[in-house]
C-alpha positions in Angstrom: 128.7 32.5 121.6 128.9 32.2 117.8 126.9 35.1 116.4 124.5 33.0 114.3 123.6 31.0 117.4 123.2 34.1 119.5 120.7 35.5 117.0 118.7 32.3 117.2 118.7 32.3 121.0 117.4 35.9 120.8 114.7 35.1 118.2 113.3 32.1 120.1 113.6 33.7 123.5 111.7 36.8 122.5 109.1 34.7 120.7 108.5 33.0 124.1 108.5 36.3 126.0 106.2 38.1 123.6 102.8 37.3 125.1 103.8 38.6 128.6 106.3 41.3 127.7 104.0 44.2 127.3 101.9 43.5 130.4 105.0 43.2 132.6 107.2 45.9 131.1 105.1 48.7 129.5 104.7 50.7 132.6 108.3 50.0 133.8 109.8 51.3 130.5 107.4 54.2 129.9 109.9 56.8 131.2 112.8 55.7 129.0 110.6 55.3 126.0 109.3 58.9 126.4 112.9 60.2 126.8 114.0 58.5 123.7 111.1 59.9 121.7 111.8 63.4 123.1 115.4 63.0 122.1 114.8 62.2 118.5 112.4 65.1 118.2 110.1 63.7 115.5 108.0 66.0 113.3 104.9 65.7 111.2 105.5 64.0 107.9 108.7 62.3 108.8 109.7 58.7 108.0 111.0 56.7 111.0 112.7 53.3 111.5 112.2 51.7 114.9 114.7 48.9 115.3 114.1 46.0 117.8 110.5 47.3 118.0 109.1 44.4 120.0 105.4 44.8 120.3 105.5 48.4 119.1 105.6 50.4 122.4 108.0 53.0 120.8 106.7 52.5 117.3 103.2 53.6 118.1 104.4 56.7 120.0 106.5 57.6 117.0 103.5 57.1 114.7 101.5 59.6 116.7 104.4 62.1 116.6 104.8 62.0 112.8 101.1 62.1 111.9 99.7 63.3 109.7 101.7 62.3 106.6 104.5 60.5 108.3 105.1 56.8 108.6 107.0 54.4 111.0 108.5 51.0 110.1 109.1 48.7 113.1 111.5 45.8 112.7 112.3 43.0 115.1 114.1 39.6 115.0 111.1 38.0 116.8 108.2 36.8 114.5 105.9 36.7 117.5 106.6 40.2 118.5 105.9 41.4 115.0 102.6 39.5 114.9 101.5 41.2 118.2 102.5 44.6 116.9 100.6 44.2 113.7 97.5 43.0 115.7 97.8 46.2 117.8 97.9 48.4 114.7 94.8 46.7 113.3 92.9 46.8 116.5 93.7 50.5 117.2 93.4 51.5 113.5 96.9 52.8 113.3 97.5 53.2 109.5 100.9 54.9 109.5 102.9 52.1 111.1 104.0 48.9 109.5 106.1 46.0 110.8 108.6 43.4 109.4 110.7 40.7 110.9 114.3 41.7 110.2 117.8 41.3 111.6 119.1 44.7 112.8 122.6 43.8 111.6 121.4 43.2 108.1 118.5 45.6 107.3 116.7 44.7 104.0 116.0 48.4 103.5 117.3 50.8 100.8 119.8 53.5 101.7 118.9 57.0 102.9 115.1 56.5 103.2 114.4 57.6 106.7 114.5 60.9 108.5 115.1 59.3 111.9 115.7 56.0 113.6 115.3 54.6 117.1 116.3 51.6 119.0 115.0 51.1 122.6 116.8 48.5 124.7 117.8 46.3 121.7 121.5 46.8 121.1 122.5 44.9 124.2 121.2 41.7 122.7 123.0 41.9 119.3 126.2 40.0 118.5 127.6 43.1 116.7 126.0 46.3 117.9 128.4 48.4 115.8 127.2 46.7 112.7 123.6 47.4 113.7 124.5 51.1 114.1 126.2 51.1 110.7 123.0 49.7 109.2 120.9 52.3 110.9 123.2 55.1 109.7 123.1 53.7 106.2 119.3 53.9 106.0 119.1 57.4 107.4 119.3 60.3 105.0 122.2 62.7 105.5 121.3 64.9 108.4 119.0 62.2 109.8 118.8 61.6 113.6 119.0 58.6 115.8 118.0 57.9 119.3 119.2 54.9 121.3 118.5 53.5 124.7 120.3 50.8 126.7 120.3 49.7 130.3 122.9 51.5 132.4 125.7 50.3 134.6 125.3 46.9 136.3 125.8 48.3 139.8 122.9 50.7 139.3 120.4 48.0 138.1 119.2 46.1 141.2 117.8 43.3 139.1 121.2 42.5 137.5 121.8 39.3 139.6 119.2 37.7 137.3 121.9 36.7 134.7 124.4 34.9 137.0 121.4 33.2 138.8 120.2 31.7 135.5 123.8 30.9 134.3 124.3 28.8 137.5 121.5 26.5 136.3 122.1 26.4 132.6 124.8 28.0 130.4 122.4 30.4 128.7 124.8 33.0 127.1 121.7 35.1 126.6 123.6 38.4 126.5 127.2 38.0 127.7 128.0 41.7 127.2 124.6 43.0 128.4 125.8 45.9 130.5 128.9 46.8 128.5 127.1 49.6 126.4 125.8 51.2 129.6 129.3 51.8 131.0 130.6 55.4 131.1 130.3 56.8 127.5 130.6 53.4 125.7 127.4 53.8 123.6 128.3 57.4 122.7 131.8 56.3 121.8 130.4 53.5 119.6 128.3 56.1 117.8 131.3 58.2 117.2 133.3 55.3 115.8 130.5 54.5 113.4 130.6 58.1 112.1 127.7 59.8 113.8 128.1 63.4 114.9 126.3 65.8 117.4 126.3 63.0 119.9 124.6 63.6 123.3 124.2 61.2 126.2 122.1 61.3 129.3 121.5 58.8 132.2 118.1 58.2 133.5 117.4 56.6 136.9 114.2 54.6 137.3 112.4 52.4 139.7 110.9 49.1 138.7 107.8 48.6 140.7 106.3 45.1 141.4 103.3 44.5 143.5 104.5 41.1 144.9 106.9 38.2 144.6 105.1 36.7 141.6 105.1 39.8 139.5 108.8 40.4 140.2 109.7 36.9 139.1 107.4 36.9 136.1 109.0 40.1 134.8 112.5 38.6 135.3 112.0 35.1 134.0 108.8 34.9 131.8 108.5 38.3 130.0 112.2 39.2 129.6 115.6 38.1 128.1 115.9 34.8 129.9 112.5 33.4 128.8 114.2 30.7 126.7 116.3 29.5 129.6 113.3 29.6 131.9 111.3 27.4 129.4 114.0 24.6 129.9 113.8 24.6 133.7 111.9 21.9 135.6 109.7 22.9 138.6 112.6 22.5 141.1 114.9 24.7 139.1 112.2 27.4 138.7 111.5 27.4 142.4 115.3 27.6 143.1 116.0 30.5 140.8 113.0 32.4 142.0 114.2 32.1 145.6 117.6 33.3 144.7 116.3 36.2 142.7 113.9 37.3 145.4 116.8 37.2 147.9 118.9 39.3 145.6 116.2 42.1 145.3 115.2 41.8 149.0 116.9 45.1 149.9 114.2 46.9 147.9 111.2 45.1 149.3 108.6 47.2 151.1 106.1 44.9 152.8 104.8 42.8 149.8 105.9 45.3 147.1 109.3 45.9 145.5 110.9 49.1 144.2 114.0 48.0 142.4 116.4 50.6 141.1 117.4 50.8 137.5 119.3 53.0 135.1 119.2 53.7 131.4 121.5 55.5 129.0 119.9 57.5 126.2 122.1 58.7 123.3 121.1 60.9 120.4 123.2 61.5 117.3 123.1 62.7 113.7 124.3 61.3 110.4 126.5 64.0 109.0 124.8 66.2 106.4 127.8 65.8 104.0 128.0 62.0 104.5 
């Protein structure tokens, strides 16, 4: 897909998913978010950039870690996600986090202004993840740290049939290279290519728990990356893709509930001090 079109698909898709994303995914992603924050090892008074921040699940954790005196800026391509994050900040009186709609591949941010940067499960959706990493490196001070998380290998993510099921109904091209960065040491290698050092990678296994068929399908189709495609389906198509998806995850059904396996890759790295 042409990069400009892919960015538009992501923006509109996540605008549609925004209202349901946190309800459906907060608990499922809590473990990888915590691992990412531990990896970047934030300290009081630091300035942090959270890229692809969504509704702020990692941003607010970072804001707590750098208080008092520190500040976190969350950026995301989705206007609706940014609006929700700002509303959370106001409601919870979080004064050391701010948010802006911004393309990760072209950050409107001066050089070397942050001590650390994070990106939780965002790079898979970007047309040029290397360019996004160049931008994150640029806005870090020399010696600044980065922590990244992506989904792991396709074979270890039981929900992965979602994409071919949707593609069979509509040529969505939501994220054609979604699992590529989760293969072997692909993400660590990309960080090395961009010029980061002190690179460390770990894999995290997880279980995505759903209480019934409806919750499993809602997480897959309404609150996630294929929300735009889902919005174009008629009632028959929706019923058809739900049946196919539930059949695909049936091996992990336990009575009414599901415990679907998943895997994440977390990479930490440093901008060289002499860069």
